[in-house]
C-alpha positions as CSV (number, residue, x, y, z in Angstrom):
1,X,123.9,91.3,111.7
2,X,126.6,92.9,114.2
3,X,128.4,90.1,116.3
4,X,126.7,91.7,119.4
5,X,123.2,91.0,117.9
6,X,124.2,87.5,116.8
7,X,125.6,87.0,120.5
8,X,122.2,88.1,121.9
9,X,120.2,86.3,119.1
10,X,122.1,82.8,120.2
11,X,121.0,83.3,123.7
12,X,123.7,85.1,125.3
13,X,121.6,87.5,127.6
14,X,124.7,89.0,129.1
15,X,126.4,90.2,126.1
16,X,127.9,93.8,125.6
17,X,124.9,95.6,124.2
18,X,124.4,97.6,121.0
19,X,123.9,101.3,121.1
20,X,120.3,102.7,120.2
21,X,121.9,104.1,117.0
22,X,123.3,101.2,115.9
23,X,120.1,99.4,116.3
24,X,118.0,101.9,114.0
25,X,120.7,101.5,111.5
26,X,119.9,97.6,111.2
27,X,116.2,98.0,112.3
28,X,114.9,97.4,108.7
29,X,117.3,94.6,107.7
30,X,116.2,92.7,111.2
31,X,112.6,93.2,110.1
32,X,113.0,91.6,106.9
33,X,114.9,88.8,108.4
34,X,113.7,85.2,109.0
35,X,110.9,85.2,106.6
36,X,113.2,83.7,103.5
37,X,113.7,85.6,100.1
38,X,110.1,86.2,99.9
39,X,110.7,89.0,102.8
40,X,113.6,90.6,101.4
41,X,112.8,93.8,99.7
42,X,113.6,94.8,96.1
43,X,116.6,97.0,95.8
44,X,114.8,99.4,93.2
45,X,111.4,99.4,94.8
46,X,111.9,98.7,98.4
47,X,109.1,96.1,98.3
48,X,108.8,92.5,98.6
49,X,107.9,89.9,96.1
50,X,104.1,90.4,97.1
51,X,104.4,94.2,97.0
52,X,104.4,94.8,101.0
53,X,106.4,97.6,102.3
54,X,108.4,97.1,105.6
55,X,108.5,100.8,106.2
56,X,105.5,103.1,106.8
57,X,104.2,104.5,103.6
58,X,101.6,107.0,104.7
59,X,101.1,108.6,101.5
60,X,100.1,105.5,99.5
61,X,96.8,104.2,99.7
62,X,96.8,100.5,100.9
63,X,93.4,98.7,99.8
64,X,95.7,95.7,99.6
65,X,95.1,94.2,103.1
66,X,94.1,90.7,101.2
67,X,97.9,90.2,100.2
68,X,99.9,93.3,100.8
69,X,100.4,95.7,103.8
70,X,102.7,98.9,105.1
71,X,103.2,99.2,108.8
72,X,101.9,102.2,110.2
73,X,104.2,104.9,111.6
74,X,103.0,103.9,115.1
75,X,103.4,100.2,114.5
76,X,106.9,100.8,112.9
77,X,107.8,103.0,116.1
78,X,106.7,100.4,118.4
79,X,108.6,97.2,116.7
80,X,111.8,99.7,117.0
81,X,111.0,100.5,120.6
82,X,110.7,96.7,121.5
83,X,114.0,96.1,119.7
84,X,115.7,98.6,121.7
85,X,114.5,97.2,125.0
86,X,115.5,93.7,124.2
87,X,118.6,94.2,122.5
88,X,119.9,98.0,123.1
89,X,120.9,100.0,125.8
90,X,118.1,98.8,128.2
91,X,118.6,95.3,127.4
92,X,120.5,94.4,130.7
93,X,117.3,96.0,132.5
94,X,114.8,95.2,129.8
95,X,113.5,92.2,128.4
96,X,115.2,88.9,127.7
97,X,114.8,87.1,124.3
98,X,112.9,84.5,125.7
99,X,110.4,86.6,127.8
100,X,110.1,89.0,124.7
101,X,108.7,85.9,122.7
102,X,106.6,84.8,125.7
103,X,105.1,88.4,126.0
104,X,104.4,88.1,122.2
105,X,102.5,85.0,122.6
106,X,100.6,86.2,125.7
107,X,99.5,89.4,124.0
108,X,98.0,87.1,120.9
109,X,96.3,84.9,123.4
110,X,94.5,87.8,125.5
111,X,93.2,89.2,122.3
112,X,92.4,85.6,120.2
113,X,92.9,82.8,122.6
114,X,91.5,80.8,125.4
115,X,92.6,79.9,128.7
116,X,92.6,76.1,127.5
117,X,94.7,76.9,124.2
118,X,98.5,77.6,123.2
119,X,100.0,79.9,120.8
120,X,102.6,79.0,118.5
121,X,104.5,81.9,116.4
122,X,105.0,81.4,113.0
123,X,107.2,83.1,110.4
124,X,104.5,82.7,107.5
125,X,100.7,81.5,107.1
126,X,102.4,78.7,105.0
127,X,104.6,77.4,107.6
128,X,101.7,77.8,110.2
129,X,99.7,75.6,108.3
130,X,102.4,73.2,108.2
131,X,102.7,73.3,112.0
132,X,99.1,72.3,112.4
133,X,100.0,69.3,109.8
134,X,103.0,68.6,112.2
135,X,100.5,68.3,115.3
136,X,97.8,66.1,113.5
137,X,100.9,63.9,112.4
138,X,102.3,63.9,115.9
139,X,98.5,62.7,117.1
140,X,98.0,60.1,114.3
141,X,101.5,58.8,113.7
142,X,101.1,59.7,109.8
143,X,100.2,62.5,107.3
144,X,96.5,62.8,107.1
145,X,94.4,63.3,103.8
146,X,93.2,66.9,103.6
147,X,89.8,68.6,102.7
148,X,89.0,72.4,102.0
149,X,86.8,74.5,100.0
150,X,88.3,77.5,98.1
151,X,92.2,76.4,98.9
152,X,92.8,78.4,95.2
153,X,91.1,81.5,96.7
154,X,93.1,81.4,100.2
155,X,96.6,80.4,99.4
156,X,99.5,81.1,96.8
157,X,101.0,77.9,98.0
158,X,100.1,74.9,95.4
159,X,97.7,72.2,96.8
160,X,99.5,69.6,98.7
161,X,98.9,66.1,96.5
162,X,97.0,64.7,99.4
163,X,94.6,67.8,99.7
164,X,91.0,67.6,97.9
165,X,89.5,70.8,97.3
166,X,86.3,71.9,96.4
167,X,85.3,75.0,94.4
168,X,83.6,78.1,96.1
169,X,82.6,79.3,92.7
170,X,81.0,78.0,89.5
171,X,82.1,78.4,86.0
172,X,80.5,82.0,85.8
173,X,82.8,83.1,89.0
174,X,80.0,83.8,91.0
175,X,79.7,81.9,94.4
176,X,78.1,78.6,94.2
177,X,75.1,77.7,97.1
178,X,76.5,76.6,100.0
179,X,74.5,73.8,100.4
180,X,76.0,72.5,97.2
181,X,79.7,72.9,98.1
182,X,78.9,70.9,101.7
183,X,77.3,67.9,99.9
184,X,80.2,67.8,97.4
185,X,82.7,67.9,100.3
186,X,80.8,65.5,102.3
187,X,80.8,63.1,99.4
188,X,84.6,63.4,99.2
189,X,85.0,62.8,102.8
190,X,82.8,59.6,102.9
191,X,85.2,58.5,100.3
192,X,88.0,58.1,102.8
193,X,88.5,55.3,105.0
194,X,91.0,57.4,107.3
195,X,91.3,60.2,109.6
196,X,90.8,63.5,108.0
197,X,92.4,66.7,108.1
198,X,90.1,69.5,107.3
199,X,90.6,73.2,106.4
200,X,87.9,75.2,107.4
201,X,88.1,78.9,105.5
202,X,87.0,81.7,107.7
203,X,87.2,84.2,104.7
204,X,88.7,83.9,101.4
205,X,90.8,86.7,99.7
206,X,88.0,87.3,97.4
207,X,85.4,87.5,100.5
208,X,83.9,84.3,100.7
209,X,83.3,81.6,103.5
210,X,84.5,78.1,103.1
211,X,83.4,74.9,105.2
212,X,82.0,75.6,108.7
213,X,82.5,74.0,112.3
214,X,78.8,72.9,111.8
215,X,79.4,70.7,108.6
216,X,82.6,69.2,110.0
217,X,80.6,67.8,113.2
218,X,78.4,66.1,110.3
219,X,82.1,64.3,109.1
220,X,83.0,63.7,112.7
221,X,80.1,61.3,112.8
222,X,81.8,58.7,110.5
223,X,85.5,60.0,110.6
224,X,88.1,61.0,112.7
225,X,88.6,64.5,111.9
226,X,91.6,67.3,112.7
227,X,90.3,70.8,112.0
228,X,92.0,73.7,111.1
229,X,90.2,77.1,111.0
230,X,91.9,79.4,108.4
231,X,91.4,82.9,109.7
232,X,94.5,84.6,108.5
233,X,92.4,87.0,106.7
234,X,91.6,88.5,110.2
235,X,88.1,89.4,109.5
236,X,86.5,87.4,112.2
237,X,86.0,88.9,115.8
238,X,87.8,87.4,118.9
239,X,84.7,85.7,120.2
240,X,84.2,83.6,116.8
241,X,87.8,82.4,117.1
242,X,87.7,81.4,120.7
243,X,84.3,79.4,119.9
244,X,86.1,77.8,117.3
245,X,89.0,76.7,119.8
246,X,86.2,75.7,122.5
247,X,84.9,73.0,120.0
248,X,88.4,71.7,119.5
249,X,89.6,73.4,116.3
250,X,93.1,74.9,115.7
251,X,92.8,78.6,114.5
252,X,95.4,80.4,111.9
253,X,95.8,83.9,112.1
254,X,97.9,86.4,110.8
255,X,99.4,89.6,112.0
256,X,99.5,90.9,108.4
257,X,96.8,90.8,105.9
258,X,93.9,93.1,107.6
259,X,95.7,93.8,111.0
260,X,98.3,95.9,108.5
261,X,101.8,94.2,110.3
262,X,104.5,93.7,108.1
263,X,104.6,90.8,105.8
264,X,105.6,87.4,107.3
265,X,104.2,86.9,111.0
266,X,101.3,84.5,111.4
267,X,100.4,82.2,114.7
268,X,98.6,79.1,115.2
269,X,96.3,78.6,118.2
270,X,96.0,75.0,119.7
271,X,93.4,73.8,122.1
272,X,95.3,71.9,124.8
273,X,93.4,68.9,124.6
274,X,94.8,68.4,121.2
275,X,98.8,68.8,122.4
276,X,98.1,66.4,125.1
277,X,97.3,63.7,122.5
278,X,100.8,63.9,120.8
279,X,103.0,60.6,120.7
280,X,104.7,60.9,117.5
281,X,107.9,63.1,116.2
282,X,106.5,64.8,113.2
283,X,108.7,65.0,109.9
284,X,111.1,67.7,110.1
285,X,110.2,69.5,106.6
286,X,106.6,70.1,108.6
287,X,108.8,72.5,111.2
288,X,111.7,73.5,109.4
289,X,111.0,77.4,109.1
290,X,110.3,77.1,113.0
291,X,112.5,78.4,115.6
292,X,112.6,77.3,119.3
293,X,111.4,80.5,120.9
294,X,108.3,80.4,118.5
295,X,107.2,77.6,120.6
296,X,106.4,77.5,124.4
297,X,109.4,75.6,126.1
298,X,107.2,72.5,127.2
299,X,106.3,71.6,123.4
300,X,109.7,72.5,121.7
301,X,111.3,68.8,122.3
302,X,108.1,67.2,121.3
303,X,107.4,69.2,118.2
304,X,111.0,70.5,116.9
305,X,113.4,67.7,118.1
306,X,116.8,69.0,118.6
307,X,116.5,72.0,116.3
308,X,119.7,74.3,116.2
309,X,118.1,77.7,115.6
310,X,116.5,79.4,118.6
311,X,115.2,82.9,117.9
312,X,113.8,84.3,114.8
313,X,114.4,88.2,115.8
314,X,112.6,89.5,112.4
315,X,109.6,87.4,113.6
316,X,109.5,88.9,116.8
317,X,109.6,92.4,115.3
318,X,106.8,91.8,112.9
319,X,104.5,90.7,115.6
320,X,105.3,93.4,117.9
321,X,104.6,95.7,114.8
322,X,101.1,93.8,114.1
323,X,100.0,93.5,117.9
324,X,100.2,97.5,117.8
325,X,97.7,97.7,115.2
326,X,95.6,94.8,116.3
327,X,95.3,96.0,120.1
328,X,94.4,99.8,118.8
329,X,91.8,98.2,116.5
330,X,90.4,95.9,119.4
331,X,90.1,98.8,121.8
332,X,87.5,100.6,119.7
333,X,83.8,99.9,120.0
334,X,82.7,96.6,117.5
335,X,79.8,99.0,116.7
336,X,82.2,101.6,115.5
337,X,84.2,99.1,113.7
338,X,81.4,97.6,111.9
339,X,79.8,101.1,110.9
340,X,83.3,102.0,109.2
341,X,83.7,98.7,107.4
342,X,79.8,99.1,106.1
343,X,80.2,102.4,104.9
344,X,83.5,101.9,103.4
345,X,82.0,98.9,101.5
346,X,78.7,100.7,100.3
347,X,81.0,103.6,99.1
348,X,83.0,101.0,97.0
349,X,80.0,99.5,95.8
350,X,78.5,102.8,94.7
351,X,81.5,103.8,92.8
352,X,81.6,100.5,91.0
353,X,78.3,101.1,89.5
354,X,80.0,104.3,87.8
355,X,83.0,102.6,87.0
356,X,83.2,101.5,83.0
357,X,86.8,100.1,84.0
358,X,85.6,97.3,86.3
359,X,82.4,95.4,86.6
360,X,79.9,95.9,89.4
361,X,80.4,93.5,92.6
362,X,77.6,91.2,91.2
363,X,77.3,89.1,94.3
364,X,75.2,89.8,97.2
365,X,73.9,88.2,99.8
366,X,71.8,89.6,102.8
367,X,72.9,87.0,105.3
368,X,76.9,88.1,104.5
369,X,76.4,91.5,103.1
370,X,79.9,93.0,104.5
371,X,82.0,90.2,103.3
372,X,84.7,91.2,105.5
373,X,84.8,94.9,103.6
374,X,86.4,92.6,100.7
375,X,85.1,93.7,97.3
376,X,86.4,91.9,94.2
377,X,86.8,94.4,91.2
378,X,86.1,92.4,88.0
379,X,87.6,93.2,84.6
380,X,85.2,93.2,82.2
381,X,85.3,91.4,78.6
382,X,88.3,89.4,79.2
383,X,89.0,86.0,80.3
384,X,91.7,83.3,81.1
385,X,95.3,84.0,80.9
386,X,94.7,87.5,78.9
387,X,92.5,88.5,81.6
388,X,94.9,87.6,84.4
389,X,97.9,89.3,82.4
390,X,95.7,92.5,82.0
391,X,94.7,92.6,85.7
392,X,98.2,92.3,86.8
393,X,99.5,95.0,84.6
394,X,96.6,97.1,86.2
395,X,97.5,96.5,89.7
396,X,101.3,97.5,89.0
397,X,100.0,100.9,87.3
398,X,97.8,101.5,90.1
399,X,101.3,101.2,92.3
400,X,102.9,103.8,90.4
401,X,102.4,107.2,90.2
402,X,101.8,108.6,86.7
403,X,104.0,110.7,85.0
404,X,102.0,113.7,84.3
405,X,99.5,113.8,87.1
406,X,101.8,113.1,90.5
407,X,98.7,111.4,91.9
408,X,98.6,108.8,94.6
409,X,99.9,105.6,94.6
410,X,97.1,102.9,95.2
411,X,97.6,99.1,96.1
412,X,94.8,96.5,95.3
413,X,95.3,92.6,96.4
414,X,96.9,90.1,94.2
415,X,94.8,89.1,91.0
416,X,92.1,86.5,91.6
417,X,91.3,84.0,89.0
418,X,87.3,83.6,89.5
419,X,87.1,80.8,87.1
420,X,88.6,82.5,83.9
421,X,87.5,86.1,84.9
422,X,90.0,88.2,86.7
423,X,89.7,90.5,89.9
424,X,91.5,92.7,91.9
425,X,90.3,92.2,95.6
426,X,89.8,95.8,97.2
427,X,89.8,95.9,101.0
428,X,90.0,98.2,103.9
429,X,92.2,97.4,106.9
430,X,92.4,97.6,110.6
431,X,94.3,100.9,110.8
432,X,92.3,102.5,108.5
433,X,89.2,101.7,110.9
434,X,91.0,102.6,113.8
435,X,92.2,106.1,112.3
436,X,88.6,107.0,111.9
437,X,87.5,105.4,115.4
438,X,90.4,107.7,117.0
439,X,88.9,110.9,115.3
440,X,85.5,110.1,116.7
441,X,86.9,109.5,120.3
442,X,88.5,113.1,120.1
443,X,84.6,114.2,119.5
444,X,84.9,114.5,115.5
445,X,81.4,113.4,114.0
446,X,81.1,109.9,112.2
447,X,80.8,111.7,108.8
448,X,83.6,114.0,109.3
449,X,85.9,111.3,110.8
450,X,85.3,108.5,107.6
451,X,85.6,111.4,105.5
452,X,89.6,111.1,104.4
453,X,89.0,107.1,103.9
454,X,85.9,107.7,101.5
455,X,88.1,110.2,99.6
456,X,90.9,107.7,99.0
457,X,88.3,105.6,97.6
458,X,87.3,108.4,95.3
459,X,91.2,108.7,94.4
460,X,91.4,105.1,93.4
461,X,88.6,105.2,91.4
462,X,89.8,108.5,89.6
463,X,92.8,106.8,89.0
464,X,91.5,104.0,87.2
465,X,89.3,106.2,85.0
466,X,92.8,108.1,84.1
467,X,94.3,104.7,83.3
468,X,91.3,103.6,80.9
């Protein structure tokens, strides 16, 4: 980073500004900064460890919104324009760094928050979870025992030692009955004689739901609870998240995954009533990835103490890109959005019935038919380590052009281990839905507007057949 950018990042808003050309040259490096080594692109592939791209890749098919994403050209341009406004020739008359981050939090709050809640930015989903743990510690003065259902299907990070997890799937890889899951979780909760941190999973990487707020209220009858709704898959509608906040739960969201923003941007939305209960300084390891501007000024000292770093430029840029797509997505009607996702899901399921390389989606629930437009593609006849290895090789092969075909590069989500069976989650993204919605708004019929998306599904399955 240049000396000028360093001085601005340190808070010297009156520093001499960089030229716009200089900023454009450094933009992609800045976009990957402030998220750890996981965000640094491989020098050969240009992709992160998870397979995400930090630059637009419109010629590739991104059915991987459970894990890997690429920003749209629009989102990428909006983030660059914001950098120019804050750090470039418009800097003196544009936004200060502090106002930029305040604006990001305000935009997130407008979409997903409530008047009685506060938004905290985070450079990763894992860091946002740790921030929730820090708030729970600040309230109770100790690390809480934790309970979840579906942790292995919602997080790539190892479960902490104090977390009890209930499996969402049975030995056959199919979803368990929710009543059985809730009964097992209730027994575990009753076995603890202390406050409990409960993870409520809105949607897993395999399309399943975890424990619910209604179930948690049963636990609240005999135990103090701290609730975190993990909505990082971003398949929840804003009114669902706002309802959770009104009931006293924290909500974890992500600008990557479904919203198609660059990898490495998350946020925690916290009811103010919880923040005002804090009376202990949380351990430093729970907030070590955060910087001062990620938090509203009032809550920096109680949560971060005397932290050295002030601003994470990369996080601000990644959220600027993600919000560009989030606001575009929510500007279209919910009826159109749901129609596109339903049509997409039905197309995938139809193609699966004719695909020898993958098992059809065996799970169907009339009460949750859409499943967030996430369809796991299950490998037949293989189990265990061999199945996972074959699935991972297939995912990598799909993401490479065939030597003699020159066909499209296709991306699927990271391998899921479904109790011994391996699956690759196939999912739509917000930007795909928004593209269809914009064609409809210009007067195109629904059938013609959704046709390019359905052709991409056909392209993926044709490539699966070629790979054998």
